[in-house]
C-alpha angles and dihedrals in degrees: 000000000000119000119238097193092118099040093113096056116119122229101327123106096174137347129197092196107104091204095052114126115210116224115228124211119243123230111259090229110040094158129040120228109241115263093246091058097049121094110202121193118215121196140161121236133186103164120109092005102101093260093303119132120233132183112221126203115194138169100060112154116202145058119331090240091062091046088053089052091050091048091049091050093050093048091049095048092047093044093229140105129256144135144238117230141139092012093303132109110217118198121186117243135011100309101142100126094042093049093048090053092047093049091050090050088053090053100257126131106238136177 
């Protein structure tokens, strides 16, 4: 398996200079916007999903790790499966009302 220890290095493949300092990339979201200031949009989608209904939560601002945690919490509370990818939280089934209530309990603004 290939090592990813240098995946955040900018523009240098290799340097022979022993005093060279590699520049590391910064995460695009180092701080999370507080829950009360985030407006999350919840919608139901059926298109391009083989006729299956999914509830989509979008608009989360923050690190991907925290979005994964929010997705895991929503899936657990709804008792269904789902995933987090491309900045969206996908929850299986038509769970819109339940998810809006859960997000409001967690302090988010949701509609």
